[in-house]
C-alpha positions in Angstrom: -5.4 -13.1 6.0 -4.6 -15.4 3.1 -5.4 -13.7 -0.2 -7.9 -16.3 -1.5 -9.9 -16.0 1.8 -10.5 -12.3 1.4 -14.1 -11.5 2.1 -15.1 -15.2 2.2 -16.2 -15.3 5.9 -17.1 -13.1 8.8 -13.8 -12.0 10.5 -14.6 -13.6 13.9 -15.8 -16.8 12.2 -12.7 -16.8 10.1 -10.3 -16.4 13.0 -12.1 -19.1 15.0 -11.7 -21.5 12.0 -8.0 -20.6 11.9 -7.6 -21.5 15.6 -9.4 -24.9 15.0 -7.1 -25.6 11.9 -4.1 -24.8 14.1 -5.4 -27.3 16.6 -5.7 -29.9 13.9 -2.2 -29.2 12.8 -1.0 -29.7 16.4 -2.5 -33.2 16.4 -1.0 -33.9 13.0 2.6 -33.1 14.1 1.9 -34.8 17.5 3.2 -32.0 19.7 1.8 -32.4 23.3 -0.3 -29.5 24.4 1.8 -29.0 27.6 5.0 -28.8 25.6 3.6 -26.3 23.2 2.1 -24.3 26.1 5.5 -24.1 27.8 7.1 -22.9 24.5 4.6 -20.1 23.9 4.4 -19.1 27.6 0.7 -19.8 28.1 -1.2 -22.1 30.5 -2.0 -25.4 28.8 -5.7 -25.0 29.6 -5.7 -21.6 28.0 -3.9 -22.9 24.9 -6.3 -25.8 24.7 -9.3 -23.5 24.9 -7.9 -21.6 21.9 -7.0 -24.6 19.7 -9.8 -27.0 20.7 -12.8 -24.7 21.5 -11.8 -21.7 19.3 -12.1 -19.3 22.2 -11.1 -15.8 21.2 -7.8 -14.8 22.8 -7.4 -11.3 24.2 -4.1 -10.9 22.5 -2.5 -12.6 19.5 1.2 -12.9 20.2 1.1 -16.3 21.8 -1.2 -17.7 19.2 1.2 -16.4 16.5 4.1 -18.0 18.3 2.2 -21.3 18.5 1.5 -21.1 14.7 5.2 -20.4 14.0 6.3 -23.4 16.1 3.7 -25.8 14.6 4.4 -24.7 11.0 8.1 -25.1 11.6 7.4 -28.7 12.8 5.0 -29.4 9.9 7.5 -28.5 7.2 9.8 -31.4 8.1 6.9 -33.8 9.0 6.6 -37.0 6.9 2.7 -36.9 7.0 1.5 -35.6 3.6 -1.4 -33.8 5.3 1.1 -31.6 7.2 2.0 -29.9 3.9 -1.7 -29.1 3.3 -1.8 -27.4 6.7 1.3 -25.4 5.8 -0.3 -24.3 2.5 -3.4 -23.1 4.4 -1.7 -21.4 7.3 1.7 -20.3 6.1 0.6 -16.9 4.8 -1.9 -16.0 7.5 -1.4 -12.6 9.0 -2.4 -13.5 12.5 -2.2 -9.9 13.9 -4.5 -8.6 11.1 -6.9 -11.5 11.3 -7.2 -11.1 15.1 -7.6 -7.3 14.9 -10.4 -7.8 12.2 -12.2 -10.3 14.5 -11.9 -8.0 17.5 -13.1 -5.0 15.5 -16.0 -7.0 14.1 -17.1 -8.1 17.6 -17.0 -4.5 18.8 -18.8 -3.2 15.7 -21.4 -5.9 15.7 -22.3 -6.1 19.3 -22.0 -2.5 20.5 -23.7 0.5 19.0 -23.4 1.9 22.5 -19.6 1.7 22.2 -19.7 4.2 19.4 -22.0 6.4 21.4 -19.7 6.3 24.4 -16.7 7.2 22.2 -18.6 10.0 20.6 -19.5 11.4 24.0 -15.9 11.3 25.2 -14.7 13.0 22.0 -17.3 15.6 22.3 -16.5 16.4 25.9 -12.8 16.6 25.2 -13.3 18.8 22.1 -15.6 21.1 24.1 -12.9 21.5 26.8 -9.8 21.9 24.7 -10.5 22.7 21.0 -10.2 26.3 19.8 -13.1 27.8 17.8 -12.8 26.6 14.3 -13.3 28.8 11.3 -14.2 27.8 7.8 -11.3 26.5 5.7 -11.4 28.2 2.3 -10.1 26.5 -0.8 -8.0 28.3 -3.4 -6.5 27.5 -6.8 -3.5 25.1 -6.2 -1.1 27.3 -8.2 -1.9 30.3 -5.9 -0.5 28.6 -2.8 3.1 29.4 -2.1 5.6 26.9 -0.8 5.8 28.6 2.5 2.0 28.5 3.0 2.0 24.8 2.4 4.6 24.0 5.0 7.7 23.5 3.0 10.9 24.0 4.9 12.8 27.0 3.7 16.2 26.3 2.2 19.6 27.9 3.1 19.6 31.2 1.2 21.4 31.3 -2.1 19.3 29.2 -4.4 16.6 30.5 -6.7 13.1 30.6 -5.4 9.5 31.3 -6.5 8.0 32.4 -3.2 6.7 35.9 -2.8 9.1 36.7 0.1 12.7 37.4 -0.5 13.8 35.7 2.7 12.3 32.3 1.7 14.7 30.4 -0.5 13.4 27.6 -2.7 16.1 26.0 -4.8 15.7 24.3 -8.1 14.0 21.0 -7.8 15.8 17.8 -8.8 13.3 14.9 -9.2 14.1 11.5 -7.8 12.7 8.1 -8.5 9.8 8.4 -6.1 8.6 11.6 -7.9 7.7 9.5 -10.9 5.4 7.3 -8.8 3.8 10.2 -7.0 2.9 12.0 -10.3 1.7 8.7 -11.8 -0.7 8.2 -8.9 -2.0 11.8 -9.3 -2.6 11.3 -13.0 -4.4 8.1 -12.2 -6.8 10.1 -10.1 -7.3 12.7 -12.8 -8.0 10.1 -15.5 -10.1 7.8 -13.4 -12.2 10.5 -11.8 -12.0 8.9 -8.3 -11.2 10.0 -4.8 -7.9 8.7 -3.5 -5.4 9.1 -0.6 -1.8 9.5 -1.5 0.6 9.2 1.5 4.3 10.3 1.3 6.2 8.5 4.1 9.6 9.7 5.2 11.6 11.3 8.0 11.8 15.0 8.8 13.5 17.1 6.1 13.6 14.3 3.5 11.6 16.3 1.0 8.1 14.8 1.4 6.2 18.1 1.3 8.3 19.5 -1.5 7.7 16.3 -3.5 3.9 16.7 -3.0 4.1 20.4 -3.8 5.9 19.9 -7.1 3.6 17.0 -8.1 0.5 19.1 -7.5 1.9 22.0 -9.5 2.8 19.7 -12.4 -0.2 17.5 -12.6 -3.2 19.5 -11.2 -2.2 23.2 -11.0 -5.7 24.4 -11.8 -7.5 22.3 -9.2 -8.7 23.8 -5.9 -6.5 23.1 -2.9 -8.0 22.9 0.6 -5.6 23.0 3.6 -7.1 22.3 7.1 -4.7 22.9 9.9 -6.4 20.9 12.6 -8.4 17.7 12.8 -11.6 19.5 13.8 -11.2 22.0 10.9 -10.8 18.9 8.6 -14.0 17.4 9.9 -15.9 20.6 9.4 -14.5 21.1 5.9 -15.4 17.7 4.8 -18.9 18.0 6.3 -19.5 21.2 4.3 -19.7 22.0 0.6 -15.9 22.4 0.1 -15.3 18.9 -1.2 -16.3 18.9 -4.8 -14.6 17.4 -7.8 -11.1 18.5 -8.9 -10.0 19.3 -5.3 -6.6 18.6 -3.6 -6.9 18.0 0.1 -3.6 19.0 1.6 -2.7 16.9 4.7 0.8 17.8 5.7 2.0 15.9 8.8 -1.1 13.8 8.8 0.1 12.0 12.0 -0.3 15.2 13.9 -3.9 15.6 12.8 -4.8 12.0 13.6 -3.3 12.4 17.1 -5.6 15.2 18.0 -8.9 14.6 20.0 -10.9 14.8 16.8 -8.4 12.6 14.9 -10.6 9.5 14.7 -13.5 11.6 13.5 -11.3 13.1 10.9 -10.3 9.6 9.7 -13.9 8.6 9.4 -14.7 11.8 7.4 -11.8 11.1 5.1 -12.9 7.5 4.6 -16.3 8.7 3.6 -14.8 11.2 1.1 -12.8 8.3 -0.5 -16.1 6.4 -1.0 -17.6 9.3 -3.1 -17.1 10.1 -6.7 -14.1 12.4 -7.5 -11.8 13.4 -8.7 -10.4 14.3 -5.3 -6.7 13.8 -4.3 -6.0 13.7 -0.6 -2.2 14.3 -0.4 -0.6 13.5 3.0 2.8 13.3 4.5 3.7 11.2 7.5 6.8 10.1 9.5 7.6 6.4 9.4 7.6 5.9 13.2 4.2 7.7 13.5 2.8 5.6 10.7 3.8 2.4 12.5 2.3 3.7 15.7 -1.0 4.4 14.0 -1.3 1.1 12.1 0.0 -1.1 15.0 -2.4 -3.6 16.6 -3.2 -2.3 20.1 -1.6 -3.8 23.2 -3.6 -6.5 24.9 -5.9 -4.9 27.5 -5.7 -1.5 25.9 -8.3 0.3 23.9 -8.0 0.5 20.1 -7.4 4.3 19.9 -6.5 4.4 16.2 -9.0 2.0 14.6 -10.3 4.5 12.0 -6.8 5.9 11.4 -5.5 2.4 10.7 -8.3 1.8 8.3 -7.6 5.1 6.5 -3.9 4.5 6.1 -4.6 0.9 5.0 -6.5 2.2 1.9 -4.0 4.8 0.9 -1.3 4.7 -1.8 2.0 4.7 0.1 5.1 6.2 -1.5 8.3 6.1 0.6 10.6 9.2 0.3 14.2 8.2 0.7 16.5 10.0 3.1 19.2 10.6 0.5 19.8 11.5 -3.1 21.2 8.5 -5.0 22.0 7.4 -8.5 21.0 9.7 -11.3 19.3 12.2 -9.0 22.5 12.7 -7.0 24.5 13.0 -10.2 22.0 15.6 -11.5 22.2 17.6 -8.3 26.0 17.6 -8.4 25.8 18.8 -12.1 23.6 21.7 -11.1 25.7 22.4 -8.1 28.8 22.9 -10.3 27.0 26.0 -11.8 25.5 27.3 -8.5 27.8 28.4 -5.7 25.2 27.9 -3.0 24.3 24.4 -4.2 27.9 23.5 -4.5 28.3 24.2 -0.7 25.2 22.1 -0.1 26.6 19.2 -2.2 29.9 19.4 -0.2 28.1 19.4 3.1 25.7 16.6 2.1 28.8 14.3 1.6 28.8 10.9 0.2 25.5 10.1 1.9 23.6 12.5 -0.3 21.7 14.2 2.5 20.7 17.1 0.3 17.3 17.9 1.7 18.4 17.9 5.3 21.3 20.2 4.4 19.1 22.6 2.5 16.7 22.8 5.4 19.6 23.5 7.8 19.0 20.3 9.7 22.6 19.6 10.6 23.1 23.1 11.8 19.9 22.9 13.9 21.2 19.7 15.5 24.5 21.4 16.2 22.7 24.3 17.7 21.4 21.9 20.3 24.5 19.8 20.8 27.0 22.6 21.1 24.9 25.1 22.9 27.0 27.6 24.8 23.8 28.5 26.8 23.2 25.6 29.2 19.7 26.8 30.0 18.9 27.2 26.3 20.0 23.6 25.6 17.9 22.4 28.6 14.9 24.3 27.3 15.2 22.6 23.9 15.7 19.2 25.4 12.6 19.6 27.6 10.6 20.5 24.5 12.0 17.4 22.7 11.0 15.2 25.6 7.5 16.7 25.7 7.0 15.8 22.0 8.5 12.3 22.0 6.4 11.4 25.1 3.1 12.4 23.7 2.4 16.2 24.2 1.0 17.2 20.8 -0.5 20.6 21.8 1.5 23.8 21.6 4.1 23.8 24.5 3.3 26.4 27.2 6.4 28.5 28.1 5.4 28.1 31.8 5.8 24.4 31.4 9.2 24.6 29.8 10.4 27.2 32.4 9.5 24.8 35.3 10.8 21.7 33.6 14.3 23.1 32.8 15.9 22.9 36.3 16.1 19.1 36.3 18.1 19.1 33.1 20.9 21.3 34.6 23.8 20.4 36.9 23.9 22.1 40.3 26.8 24.3 39.0 24.8 25.3 35.9 21.8 26.2 38.1 24.0 28.3 40.4 25.4 30.3 37.5 22.0 31.1 36.0 20.9 34.8 36.4 17.8 34.7 38.6 16.0 37.5 36.8 16.9 36.8 33.2 17.9 33.2 32.7 14.6 32.1 31.1 14.4 35.0 28.7 18.0 34.3 27.6 17.3 30.6 27.2 14.2 31.3 25.2 16.1 33.8 23.0 18.7 31.2 22.3 16.1 28.5 21.4 14.3 31.0 19.1 17.5 32.2 17.4 17.3 31.8 13.5 19.5 29.1 12.0 20.8 30.0 8.6 17.8 32.3 8.1 15.8 29.2 7.7 14.4 27.9 11.0 14.9 27.8 14.7 14.7 25.2 17.5 11.5 26.7 19.0 9.0 28.2 16.6 6.0 30.5 17.0 2.5 29.1 16.9 0.1 30.6 14.5 -3.5 31.2 15.5 -6.4 29.3 13.8 -7.1 32.6 11.9 -5.7 36.0 12.0 -2.2 37.3 12.2 0.7 37.2 14.6 1.7 34.4 17.0 -0.2 32.9 19.9 1.4 34.3 23.1 2.8 32.1 25.8 3.3 28.9 23.7 5.9 27.6 21.3 6.3 24.7 18.9 9.4 22.5 18.3 11.2 22.2 14.9 10.2 18.8 13.6 13.8 17.9 12.6 14.8 18.1 16.3 11.7 16.2 17.3 12.7 13.3 15.2 16.5 13.3 15.4 17.1 14.5 19.0 14.0 12.4 20.1 15.7 9.4 18.5 18.9 10.1 20.4 17.0 10.4 23.7 14.7 7.3 23.2 16.0 5.7 26.4 16.2 8.8 28.6 13.7 9.4 31.4 13.0 13.1 32.0 13.8 14.5 35.4 11.2 15.0 38.1 10.9 18.6 37.3 9.5 17.7 33.8 6.8 15.5 35.2 5.9 18.1 37.9 5.7 20.8 35.3 3.4 18.6 33.1 1.0 18.0 36.0 0.8 21.7 36.7 0.9 23.3 33.2 -0.3 20.8 30.5 -4.0 21.5 30.0 -5.1 18.9 27.4 -6.3 15.6 29.0 -5.3 13.6 26.0 -1.7 14.9 26.3 -1.6 13.9 30.0 -3.0 10.5 29.2 -0.3 9.8 26.6 2.4 11.0 29.1 1.0 8.7 31.7 1.3 5.7 29.3 4.9 6.6 28.6 5.7 6.9 32.3 4.1 3.5 32.9 6.1 1.9 30.1 9.2 3.0 31.9 8.1 1.6 35.2 7.4 5.1 36.7 4.2 3.9 38.2 3.5 6.6 40.7 4.1 9.3 38.2 1.9 7.5 35.7 -0.9 7.3 38.3 -0.7 11.0 39.0 -0.8 11.9 35.3 -3.8 9.6 34.7 -5.7 11.2 37.6 -4.9 14.7 36.3 -6.0 13.6 32.8 -9.3 12.5 34.3 -9.7 15.8 36.1 -9.1 17.5 32.7 -12.0 15.5 31.2 -10.2 12.6 29.5 -12.2 9.5 30.4 -9.8 7.2 28.4 -7.5 7.6 31.5 -9.8 5.2 33.4 -8.7 2.4 31.0 -5.0 3.3 31.4 -5.2 3.4 35.2 -7.0 0.1 35.2 -4.5 -1.5 32.9 -1.5 -0.2 35.0 -3.1 -1.5 38.2 -3.7 -4.9 36.6 -0.1 -5.2 35.3 1.5 -4.2 38.6 -0.8 -6.3 40.8 -2.2 -3.3 42.6 -5.6 -4.3 41.3 -5.6 -7.2 43.9 -6.1 -4.7 46.7 -9.5 -3.6 47.9 -8.4 0.1 47.8 -7.7 -0.3 44.1 -11.2 -1.9 43.4 -12.9 1.1 45.1 -10.7 3.7 43.4 -11.3 2.3 39.9 -15.0 1.8 40.5 -15.3 5.4 41.7 -13.5 6.8 38.6 -15.6 4.6 36.3 -18.7 5.9 37.8 -17.6 9.6 37.5 -17.2 9.7 33.8 -20.1 10.0 31.3 -19.2 7.8 28.3 -22.3 5.7 27.9 -21.2 3.0 30.3 -17.9 2.1 28.5 -15.6 2.7 31.5 -18.0 0.9 33.8 -17.8 -2.1 31.4 -14.0 -1.9 31.1 -13.3 -1.8 34.8 -16.0 -4.3 35.6 -14.9 -6.8 33.0 -11.3 -6.5 34.2 -12.2 -7.0 37.8 -14.4 -10.0 36.8 -11.5 -11.6 34.9 -9.0 -11.1 37.7 -11.4 -11.8 40.5 -12.4 -15.1 38.9 -8.8 -16.2 38.4 -7.8 -15.4 42.0 -11.1 -16.5 43.6 -11.7 -13.1 45.1 -15.4 -12.9 45.9 -15.3 -9.3 47.0 -13.7 -8.3 43.7 -16.3 -10.2 41.7 -19.1 -8.5 43.6 -17.7 -5.0 42.6 -17.3 -6.3 39.1 -20.9 -7.5 38.8 -22.2 -4.1 40.2 -20.2 -2.2 37.6 -21.3 -4.4 34.8 -25.0 -4.0 35.8 -24.5 -0.2 35.9 -22.9 -0.3 32.5 -25.9 -2.1 31.0 -28.2 0.4 32.6 -26.1 3.2 31.1 -26.8 1.7 27.6 -23.5 -0.2 27.1 -25.1 -3.6 26.2 -21.7 -5.3 25.6 -21.4 -5.5 29.4 -24.2 -8.1 29.3 -21.8 -10.7 27.8 -19.3 -10.2 30.6 -21.9 -10.3 33.3 -23.5 -13.4 31.7 -20.2 -15.2 31.7 -19.9 -14.5 35.5 -23.4 -15.9 36.0 -22.6 -19.0 34.0 -19.5 -19.6 36.1 -21.7 -19.3 39.2 -24.1 -21.9 37.7 -26.8 -19.4 36.8 -27.1 -20.6 33.2 -30.8 -19.8 32.8 -30.4 -16.3 34.2 -27.4 -15.7 32.0 -29.4 -16.6 28.9 -32.3 -14.3 30.0 -29.8 -11.4 30.6 -28.4 -11.8 27.0 -31.9 -11.9 25.6 -32.8 -8.7 27.5 -29.6 -7.0 26.2 -30.3 -8.0 22.6 -33.9 -6.7 22.9 -32.8 -3.5 24.5 -30.1 -2.9 21.9 -32.5 -3.5 19.1 -34.7 -0.7 20.5 -31.7 1.7 20.9 -31.4 4.5 18.3 -29.4 3.4 15.3 -27.4 5.8 13.2 -28.6 5.4 9.6 -26.1 3.5 7.5 -25.1 4.6 4.0 -27.3 3.1 1.3 -25.8 0.1 -0.5 -24.7 0.7 -4.1 -26.5 -0.8 -7.0 -23.4 -2.9 -7.8 -23.4 -4.4 -4.3 -27.1 -5.3 -4.6 -26.5 -6.9 -8.1 -23.7 -9.0 -6.8 -25.7 -10.1 -3.7 -28.6 -11.1 -5.9 -26.3 -13.1 -8.3 -24.6 -14.9 -5.4 -27.6 -15.6 -3.2 -30.8 -15.8 -5.4 -31.3 -19.3 -7.0 -33.2 -17.7 -9.9 -30.0 -15.9 -10.9 -27.9 -19.0 -11.2 -27.1 -20.6 -14.5 -27.6 -19.4 -18.1 -30.8 -17.4 -17.3 -28.9 -14.7 -15.4 -27.9 -11.5 -17.2 -24.4 -10.1 -16.8 -24.0 -7.5 -14.1 -23.9 -4.0 -15.4 -21.8 -1.4 -13.7 -19.4 1.6 -14.2 -15.7 2.1 -13.6 -16.5 4.5 -10.7 -18.8 2.0 -9.0 -16.1 -0.7 -9.2 -13.4 1.6 -7.7 -15.7 2.7 -4.9 -16.6 -0.9 -4.0 -12.9 -1.9 -4.2 -12.1 0.8 -1.7 -15.0 -0.4 0.5 -13.8 -4.0 0.4 -10.2 -2.9 1.3 -11.5 -1.6 4.7 -14.6 -3.8 5.1 -14.3 -7.3 3.6 -17.9 -8.0 4.7 -19.2 -5.5 2.2 -19.9 -8.4 -0.1 -21.4 -11.9 0.7 -18.9 -14.6 1.7 -17.3 -16.4 -1.1 -17.7 -13.7 -3.7 -14.1 -14.1 -4.8 -14.6 -17.8 -5.7 -18.2 -17.7 -6.8 -18.4 -14.6 -9.1 -16.0 -16.1 -11.7 -18.0 -19.4 -11.5 -21.1 -17.4 -12.5 -19.4 -16.0 -15.5 -18.4 -12.6 -14.0 -14.7 -13.1 -14.7 -14.2 -9.6 -16.0 -16.0 -8.0 -13.1 -14.0 -10.1 -10.6 -10.7 -9.0 -12.1 -11.7 -5.4 -12.1 -12.7 -5.6 -8.5 -9.3 -7.1 -7.6 -7.5 -4.3 -9.4 -9.7 -1.9 -7.5 -8.7 -3.6 -4.3 -5.0 -3.2 -5.1 -5.6 0.5 -6.0 -7.3 1.0 -2.6 -4.2 -0.3 -0.8 -5.3 -3.8 0.1 -2.4 -5.8 1.6 -3.8 -9.0 0.2 -5.0 -7.7 -3.2 -2.0 -8.8 -5.2 -2.1 -12.4 -3.8 -5.8 -12.7 -4.5 -5.3 -11.4 -8.1 -2.4 -13.8 -8.6 -4.5 -16.8 -7.5 -7.3 -15.6 -9.7 -5.1 -15.3 -12.8 -3.7 -18.7 -12.3 -7.2 -20.1 -12.0 -8.0 -18.5 -15.3 -4.9 -20.1 -16.9 -3.1 -16.8 -17.3 0.1 -18.0 -15.8 2.5 -15.4 -17.4 0.5 -12.5 -16.0 0.3 -14.1 -12.6 4.1 -14.7 -12.6 4.8 -11.0 -13.4 2.3 -9.7 -10.9 4.2 -10.1 -7.6 7.5 -8.7 -8.9 5.7 -5.6 -10.0 4.1 -5.3 -6.6 7.5 -5.8 -4.9 9.1 -3.0 -6.9 6.1 -0.7 -6.2 6.7 -1.0 -2.4 4.6 -4.0 -1.3 6.7 -5.6 1.5 4.5 -8.7 1.6 5.2 -9.3 -2.0 8.9 -9.1 -1.3 8.5 -11.7 1.5 6.6 -14.0 -0.7 8.9 -13.8 -3.7 12.1 -14.3 -1.6 10.5 -17.3 0.0 9.6 -18.8 -3.4 12.9 -17.9 -5.1 15.4 -18.6 -2.4 16.0 -22.2 -3.5 14.8 -22.2 -7.1 16.0 -18.8 -8.4 18.5 -17.6 -5.7 20.1 -14.9 -7.8 16.8 -13.2 -8.4 16.0 -13.4 -4.7 19.4 -11.9 -3.9 18.9 -9.1 -6.5 15.5 -8.3 -5.0 16.8 -8.2 -1.5 19.7 -6.0 -2.6 17.4 -3.5 -4.3 15.3 -3.3 -1.2 18.4 -2.8 0.9 19.9 -0.1 -1.3 16.6 1.9 -1.3 16.1 1.9 2.4 13.5 -0.9 2.6 15.2 -2.5 5.6 12.0 -3.8 7.1 11.0 -5.7 4.0 14.4 -7.4 3.9 14.3 -8.4 7.5 10.7 -9.8 7.2 11.8 -11.8 4.2 15.0 -13.3 5.6 13.5 -14.2 9.0 11.3 -16.8 7.2 14.4 -18.2 5.5 16.3 -18.8 8.7 14.0 -21.7 9.5 14.2 -23.4 6.1 15.9 -26.7 6.0 17.8 -25.8 2.8 21.3 -24.5 3.6 21.2 -22.1 0.6 18.2 -20.3 2.0 19.7 -20.0 5.4 23.0 -18.7 3.9 21.1 -16.1 1.9 19.3 -14.9 5.1 22.5 -14.7 7.1 24.2 -12.9 4.3 21.7 -10.1 4.2 21.2 -9.8 8.0 25.0 -9.4 8.2 24.9 -6.7 5.6 22.1 -4.8 7.3 23.8 -5.2 10.7 26.9 -3.6 9.2 24.6 -0.8 7.8 23.6 -0.1 11.4 20.2 -1.7 11.5 19.6 -2.6 15.2 16.7 -4.8 14.2 19.0 -6.9 11.9 21.7 -7.0 14.6 19.2 -8.3 17.2 17.7 -10.8 14.7 21.1 -12.1 13.8 22.2 -12.3 17.4 19.1 -14.3 18.3 19.6 -16.7 15.4 23.2 -17.3 16.4 22.1 -17.8 20.0 19.5 -20.4 18.9 22.2 -22.2 16.9 24.6 -22.2 19.8 21.9 -23.5 22.3 20.9 -26.3 19.9 24.4 -27.7 20.3 23.7 -28.1 24.0 26.9 -26.4 25.1 28.6 -27.3 28.4 27.3 -25.4 31.4 30.5 -23.5 31.8 30.9 -22.7 28.1 30.9 -19.0 27.4 28.4 -17.4 25.0 30.3 -16.8 21.7 31.8 -13.3 21.4 30.1 -12.6 18.1 26.7 -12.9 19.8 27.7 -10.6 22.6 29.1 -8.1 20.0 25.8 -8.1 18.0 23.7 -7.7 21.1 25.9 -4.8 22.2 25.5 -3.1 18.9 21.7 -3.7 18.9 21.4 -2.4 22.5 21.8 1.1 21.2 18.1 1.0 20.1 16.6 -2.4 21.2 15.5 -2.9 24.8 15.3 -6.7 24.2 19.1 -6.7 23.5 19.7 -4.9 26.8 17.6 -7.5 28.6 19.6 -10.3 27.1 22.9 -8.6 27.9 21.7 -8.1 31.4 20.9 -11.8 31.8 24.3 -12.7 30.4 26.1 -10.4 32.9 24.0 -11.8 35.7 25.0 -15.4 34.8 28.7 -14.4 34.6 28.4 -12.8 38.1 28.8 -9.1 37.0 25.8 -7.7 38.9 26.6 -4.0 38.4 26.7 -4.6 34.6 23.5 -6.6 34.7 21.8 -3.8 36.6 23.0 -1.3 34.0 21.6 -3.2 31.1 18.3 -3.9 32.9 17.9 -0.2 33.8 18.6 0.7 30.2 15.8 -1.6 29.0 13.3 -0.3 31.5 14.2 3.3 30.7 13.9 2.4 27.0 10.2 1.6 27.5 10.0 -2.1 28.5 8.4 -2.2 31.9 8.4 -6.0 32.0 12.2 -6.0 32.5 11.6 -4.5 36.0 11.1 -8.1 37.0 14.7 -8.8 36.1 16.0 -5.6 37.7 14.1 -5.8 41.0 16.0 -8.7 42.6 19.3 -6.8 42.0 18.2 -3.7 43.9 18.9 -3.2 47.7 15.9 -4.0 49.9 15.0 -3.5 53.5 12.6 -6.5 53.7 12.3 -10.0 52.3 9.4 -8.9 50.0 11.5 -6.0 48.6 11.4 -7.2 45.1 7.6 -7.6 45.2 7.3 -4.0 46.5 9.5 -2.7 43.6 7.2 -4.5 41.1 4.1 -3.0 42.8 5.4 0.6 43.2 8.0 1.0 40.5 10.7 3.6 40.2 11.0 7.4 40.6 12.1 9.7 37.8 15.7 9.3 38.8 15.6 5.5 38.9 15.4 5.1 42.6 12.8 2.8 44.1 9.5 4.5 44.8 8.3 4.4 48.4 4.9 2.9 49.0 2.1 5.0 47.6 
């Protein structure tokens, strides 16, 4: 959302106004609706309903593409009004605005949705959660590094832990340490509650950074360390959270992925709205962070809504992979006087991979790669696959034992000792590496001593690094069979099912969804319905009956009845299937009866299409009345500051000179800023423009600073506009550079866009600083915008940095550069027999190591040149890498025994080994 529109309108109303503005822009630049529809891949009637009637789209990607094309045309358009549209729409975050609108619809229309979600969560927790015990806080200085989850170091350095076998070397601060400690001091001085998130890969030093910062800044505060999401919920609901408390959230992504993860996120958000001082200190992996904050796929439920809101209001500090600059020099200086550190410095090499070397990461990776025990390596690999494909619970040894066989060659299986192979493999996987860690680790109980028998955990370094190496590998059939038999948690099975589906293993996905349902996971109904819709199976009467039966079996307040019913209604209406529509109407009626009143909107739409307009209106009136009578969870009381602002903005008596200035406290402002960061509707529409007009300039500025402190993505832009409106241009000019240096990627994008032609050296320097500090995403986001600029200097700058990042090994940069060169080449309208330039093929080949889209393009190129085996190889690689849509490219190349063979492949998918699934 554009910064100056923050909080000015309801999210759904705002998104609809954006759609209408986009429609006006289309008329301004005179692009025919049919042409635009073909470019974005949408039916012209659908696109017209969005841009003319402001109908809410189910997904945002095609709207975003339409906006991109229209804005691109507007920048070169002679009509002066076109530039006005560019100014209004150029900085719109379409994904965020769409998500906010969808969330507001769900929040505003469906109290029953929350009831259903609560029922599902309660049933899953009752089935799978261990008994929780009270988490007891202790003085922060009394916690040891081992107890707080810090990786032990290779022995030889000095340590302060109470166990002689736990080495903790001298700490060398890096640049990010300054920011972390400054944020903690800000909490201490301001007396607020805040979330500080340290984001970085495994063994990069995140937890050690947090540990040292807490010991330095707040050593005498209490520290609370819940090990599970449920324990966190219970701790925050009790009396443990008082002032001067550190809430230790190591590997926050693991907590949020548990069944109680969303409840934990809600509890944390509530803590952040209370007075402090409280410091919630969390660590998270970058890929898991992206998964939690990503907008859900169209047609799929928003499983991480609260987690996304939580992470959106946290202070983010990125922990770099390597030691660089002064920190690297200081480590080398200390290493010269310490033999053990000298060896680490030598092993870390020019890349400065100090933390990984200290944690024995390279040795752990070598233990897997060069394993002399084939069964041991297969055991570790199966554990890696389990983690990367969604099993978050401790791994049962029985599961690993059954999964192993498919990872071995026939010769390796024949050489295994029947009576002892598993014990020997398990022993190898548990063998200590450098006295620091092992591939498979014991699982501690919730309380008490010893290890939980029969289950193991995987070293997170292997999870991240070996998981990254195996991103495009589909586990063997033995893995999936073992999961069906031995994985107990329904949520783990449901995640496995989604990963199987994304790799076109549709039969396996269905079996896993059904097993997840049997284990009490009602979310699997959605996944099964989505998979049937995408593959076309939903068009069969058997699928209608199966989905309806599953929706009726679960007790989630009517949610699954609505999801399946609304899906059948949409598909049935499009294909004119009356039988499907009858089933849909029955399910929607049952959903309403179960208390899910959102279903009334879907059923009313069906009745309107059938000409029953009066009946539809009566149904909606009934639903509104019934929902009004439903029990409502009491909302938190509004703060005095909110009530004062509402009165000032809405009551005529308060306007003009008669009104007294609003009185408030620093704490109230910070709490309201945090609330606005997650709920823009917390204040009346227009507050950002109208408060200064009422003379509340100081209050407005303080609220904007509080927004920034709460992690608002648009706070800096709103504050910049505010400062310029107040005539404080120097402050406004300095604001975004500060934000960019502090890690705000949107500020980088905006500054590079502004400076690329007027201050090119400053733009280049900013991009280089981001590149050198590992902020690859920020650079790519910034230069993508420049590629469409008419100024050659801007395009040259973008190409320069994409080339640098491509040489650095960034697959995203390689793919972006390849697509740009491909667009340039196609704009020349080459001759039909002209070969694609070799540099494009080379870039796509490099990018194909991590990008399914690059593999799809390479497959299409091979197909055009007549190399069918190569095309099949690339298409299979894209499918195995997680893009099920490429099965449509692969299916015609596979051998078939009937004219409709391709259609059967698209319906039934592939088996684990890549062969075509028989009909199921």
